[in-house]
N, C-alpha and C positions, 0 to 999 in steps of 0.2 A: 571146373571156378569158380558156375555162381551157390553150383550144392555146397565144396567147402566154407566161404560165407555165409550160406544160410543154418549150417549148423555152428560157425563160431559164435555166433547173433543167438544163436540159444545157449548157449553154453554161460556169453556173458550174462543175462536174463537171469539163467537159474542164481548164479552167482550175485549176484545184485538183491536178488529176491533172498538168499539166506541173510546176506548182510546188511536189509534189512528188520530181515527176522532178531538178529543178532544185539539190531539196537533198542527192543520193546521195551518196555519196561513194566506192564500188563501181562501175566502170563496168558495160556490161554485156558479156557473153562471147563475144568476138570470132569465127566461125567461118573456121580457118584456108585457105589455099588454096591448094588440087592446085599441086601442083610449085613451090612457095616454098622458098624458102634459108634464110629468117631462124628458125633457131630458137623455140619452144614460148619463151617467158619465164619464168625461173628464178623462186621462189619470192618474196619479199623476205626481203635476207639473207646467199644461202644462195648459193654457188660449185660448176659444177661440178668432181670434182673428178678427175683425171688416172688413169686405173687403171692399176698396175705388177702384170703376172704375175706369180707365183712359184713356182715345179714342183721337188718336194723329193718323197724315199721315205719319209719321217717332220718330225716339227714341228716340229721341235726350229728348225733355221734360220725356218721361218715365223715362229716366237714370239720369237726375233731379232726377228723387221722390228717386230714389231708392238711389243716394248720398245723403240727406235729410234725410231718414230713419236709413243710416247710420251713419250720424253725430248728431243723435236725438234716442238715445234710447229706451226712452219714451213713442215715441212714436209710433216706433217701436214695442214693448211692446203692444200693443191695437188694432195695426192698418198695414197693409200686402191688395200691390196690387194688381192690376187682369187690364193685360191691354191689348189693342186690338190699332194694329195698321196695317190700312189700305193703301196702298198707294193712292194719287192724280192720276193714272196715270186711266186714260179712263174713268176717274171722280165713281172711283169705293166711295170713303171716303165718299161724303157728303149725296147721298143715303142711304147708311148704316148707319150716324150717326144719321138724321133724324130718322128714323128709333127707331133705337135705345132710343134716346130722343124722343118721340111722347109715345114708353111703357114706361116710365120711370119705378117706384117702383125700387127694391133692384137690380132689375141687369142693371137696368137705368146705364147711365154714372155718373158721383162723378166728375169730370172733364175732359171737350174734348180742343183743341185746334183745329187752322183755322188760314189761310195764308192769306195776305193781297188781293189772288187774288177772295176770298169768304170771305173775315171775317165782310164785314157788314152785311151778309145774317142772320148773326149770331146778331147782337154788333144794328144793324138797322133795317136791313128786316126782309124778312118776316119767319126767325128763331130765333126773339128776345126774344119771348114770350119763349124757353128754355135758356133765360141765366140770371141766379142771378146776383144781385149790389153786387158787394163789400163789401160796409156795410151789405149788409143782412149776407152780409161771418165772417163778426166780426172785420174786417177792416178799418180802421180809414183812412177812403185815400184821402181825401182830402189834407189832411196836408202831408203824408202821399208823395203823388204827389210833391209839394213840398216840401217839406224838399230834397226828390230824388233828386227832378231838372230833372225831366224824360221828356222828348220830349216832345211839343208838342204836335206833329204827330198824338204818337199815342194813348195819350188822349183822342183827337176828334174822331180817328175810335174805339176805346174803346166805346164810351159811347155812351147810348142810347137818343131813340129822348124825356125818360122825365128827363132828365142830369143826367141822374144814369150811372156810370162807370160803364159796365158789360167783360172789359178785360183788360185785358195790356199787353209787349213785354215784352222781354228779352233783345234781341239784337237790337241793333237798325241800321236802316238801310237808312240811309242819306247819300245823293251818293256826292260823290269829282269828278272827273278828276286822272286819277291814267295813271304819263305816264313814258314815256323813258330819262333819263337823258342825255343820249348820244345824241339823237336827240335835244333833246330845248339846249340844246349847240352850238351843231353843226349848227344850222341854226337859232340862235338869243343872243350867246356866254355868258349863264349863264343858271343854270339848278336848279337855290336856288327856293323854289316853291310860294314861295308870287310872284318872279317876272312875273317868269313863267303864276300864276295865272290873272295879268295884265291886259298878252299879249292876252289871251282864252277866255281874258271876261271884264265885265261885260256883257250878250245882246250878241246875236247872230251875232253880227254887225264885233264883234271884233273879236268872232270865228274865221269866211268864211277869213278874213284877215288876219289870223293865215295862217288856211290852205294852202289862197295863195302862203306865205314865204314857206310854207312845201313843195309845188308840184315844187317849184323854184329848192329846189333844192334834189327832187326826192321822195320824201315821202310820205306819207298818215295823215291823220290829225286821221283822228278813220280808223277803221275796214268795217263797217259800218253799212246804214242808224240803223237799230238797236240799236245799242251803242246812237244813238241819241232822239229815241224816246220814253225812257226813264226820261229823264229831262224836253221832253215837253209835254210828258201826265201826269204824275206828277207835274208842276210846272202851271197848268191852275188853271184857275180862276174855273170854271164851269165842275161840273161832266157830264157827257155823258148821264145824267141822271135826269131829275128835273118837280118831277110833276106826273110823269109816262110818262112823253114828249121825244126822243130822243135832246139829246141839241151836239152841234158841237161845243165847244167852240174856237174862232178868233184863238188860239196861239195853237189846238191840229188841226185845220184845215191848219193852213199854214206850217205845217211839210211836205202834200204835195209838197212846195214850195219850201223844206230846204233840202226834201229826192234828188228831180230833183237837183237843184243846186250840192250837192254831187259826185250825178253820171255822171250830163254833161261836170265837172269839173276836171270830175279824180281825184276827193281832195280822197276817199276808196278805199280798192280794192273788193266792194261791197260784201263783206256777207254776211251773213244771219247767227243774233248769233246761239248759240248751234251745229250748222256745223260744221265740219269738220275743211275747210279753217278760218273761223273763230278763231277754237282755234290755230291753225298755225300761225295765225298775234301775237301771245305771244311770241314765239319765234322766229323769223324774217323766214317767212319759209312761207310764201305769195309773190304775186307777188314785193311788197315794203313793204317796213319799212317802219309803222304804230306807230303815236310818241303815242296812248294810246287810254285806254278808260271807260265811266262814267259807276262810279259804289258805290255802299257801300264796308263797311269793308271783307264782306264773300265771295264779288269775286275777292279780291286778296288772301282769305287764301282758301277758298275755291278751287276757279275753275282757277285764274291765278299762284298763284304755283308750282302747279301739271300741267302745261301747257306750263312754262317759258324756261323752257331747258338758255342755257346757260345765257337768259336777263333777271336772278335773281337775284338781288341789281342794278341792272341797273335805279328803277321806284323809284317813289316818288307821295307823292299825295299835289292837288294843291285846293284850292275853282273853282267849274265849274262855268261857265259863267251865270246857273239859280238854283238856292234851288231844290232839287227836292230828293226821296225818293223811293229803287224798295226793293218789299218784305221784309216780316219780320211775324213771325209767336207768337197770342194772347191766355191768356189762359183765357178760361169760368169757371168759376162754373157753377155745372146744378144747374136750379133751382128748381129741384123738390128734390136735393137731400136733408137728409134726415142727412147726417153728415157735417156739414154746416161748423159744428168749425173747424173739421179737414183739411179742404177740405179751410175753408181763412189758416190755417197757413201755409200749404205748397206754396199756392200761393202766399200770403206775402213775404215771402223767395224770390222765383224762382221773382217776380216781383219789392219788395217795397224793402226788409231788403238790406241795404249801408251797412251795416259792414264789415269785413274781411270776416268772416264769409256766409254772404250771397250768394245768384248765382251770384248775377251780378258781386262782386268785383272777383273770382277764374274764372269766367268766360272773365275776361278786362282780369286779370292777366296773363291768362293759364294756371290757379294753380288746377281748379276740377277735376284730374282727373291724380295730382302730377306736380311736377314740368317737366317746358318746355312744356304744352299743348300749341295748338293752341291760342292767343289773338284776342281777337274780342269788334270790340266796344258794351256798352251794352246803353240801353234805361236810366239808370240816369248819367249827366254830373256831379254826385254830384264824383261818383264812380269813373269815367273816369277821372273830375281833379285830383284825386290821385293815379293813378295806372301809373306804367309804359306802353307805347306801346309803345313801336321803338321796329321797325320789320328790320331783317339781308334782306328781298324780297327788302325791301325803300331805300337801304341806308342803316342802325340806324336810319333814320326819325320816327318820336313821332308819327305817326296817329293821334292818341287825340288829337292834335293840332288843325288838319285840321279837322275830325270832329264832334267834340262837338259843332264848330257853325256849320256845312252842318244841323246836327239832330237841328236844331234851325229854316233855314230856311226851313225848310220842310211843306209840306204842308199837315195837311188830311180828306181835305174838300171838297176832289175832286174828289172820287171814289163814286162808285154802286154799290152792287150784282153781277151786266149784266157785268165788266168791263172784268172779263176773256174771254165770249164771244164774244164779239162789240169789244175790243182791237182784238181780230185772225178777225176779219170781215173788221178792219180796214188798217190793214197789207197791209194783202195782196190786197185793191185797191189800194193804193201809192201804190208797186207797179205792179203791173201792168203799174200802172199813167208814174212812171221811168221809164220801159224799154219802153215805147211807144207802147204797146199792146190798152191800153186805154186811151180817153182825160182826162181831168180834169174832164171835167161834166161830162163824161161817168161812172169815177170814182168815183165820191159823190154821183150820183144817184143807182146808182148797188147797192154800199155799202148802204144807206139809203134801199134799198131792201130788203138786207138779214136782214138785223135788224124787221121790217115790217116783212118776211117772218116769222122768226123763236122765236120771243119774243112779250111777251104781252107789246106793249108799244105803242105809238102813236106815228107819225113817220108821216113829215109835209113835 
């Protein structure tokens, strides 16, 4: 009898467990079958996103793209951004980018950036095969450029040998002369930008006549010869290299004489750009007060503003003796990207959108990260014409009044992919000459020899 009762208890337990199992809403886990092509189920309510790989040498463009995702939630539901940032320090960025671009595939860059020092390598030079045309990204680029009134020099730099636009910038870097109002007033009786522009230019003869006026009152006209190099370099007609051969444009060669004239006449403090003494002149901490610096808006916003001390508010901008630009970042889409439509949407928003929701409007008005941000010049003349460029640093002057035409004066047809290296050799030899360590002829000879020894170029 006990045995029968025990069997009945076992049967009841089995039926009870079965009933419990039938009430459960959670299915038992299923082990994947080896070789199965069916993906594991995604968590309830989630969708796998497509990754867009972004390569840059600063976090500036990646942060812009983060803002784009924030402003376009539908896009953000479908795409996520994987960012790789490698600084240009010690030349690390380009080799890593080249390796990633040549590898291609799903892990290769979809979007990448290049700065002025090496942008032509990817738009027109050895790396141009990696760049997709903006048309291939779905951008009506020709009409958009006209509508946005994009500075022509940025278009020229971003156009490949076939005439296709493969890169554009967002920040315009046309140059102006940034000067001290109080010094101009003391020497010439006016601080008005229009009048000061007529005194220092056009042309270098007027600039050096102004330097003599300043010297008579105990002032320098600029901090060092590097301040003069950027307008000389980027106003020349010919680049350093034409058809694989080193060319020294007469205007660039004349920098030897202009630099020596500055030093021999004690028209500057003989500083070197980006060194302590150069920064010191921004706040009157140098050997003598100096009138100004040549540069674009970024020099004001990101260099001078933080180093000017009590001189802030005493500055203004005016037309330079010659038109030039200095620096900038260009945005590329990768030719091997399989997500060209998405890439095109982002790049168009950064480089060509002129609406108040576009990157350039927010960048120009300092509203990208909320009110009160840094105002900057942008590639679109149309955007700047409807924006407020007044800066306290400039005594309330609207800098766009000067920088809109400055962007049009700049020349984008005198760059090469070798400029960063060649400029370094050139500047070193010019300083050797002006210091008296070498003759003019020796400086030129040694410059050519350095280019011949280190670059695959014809040197005569």
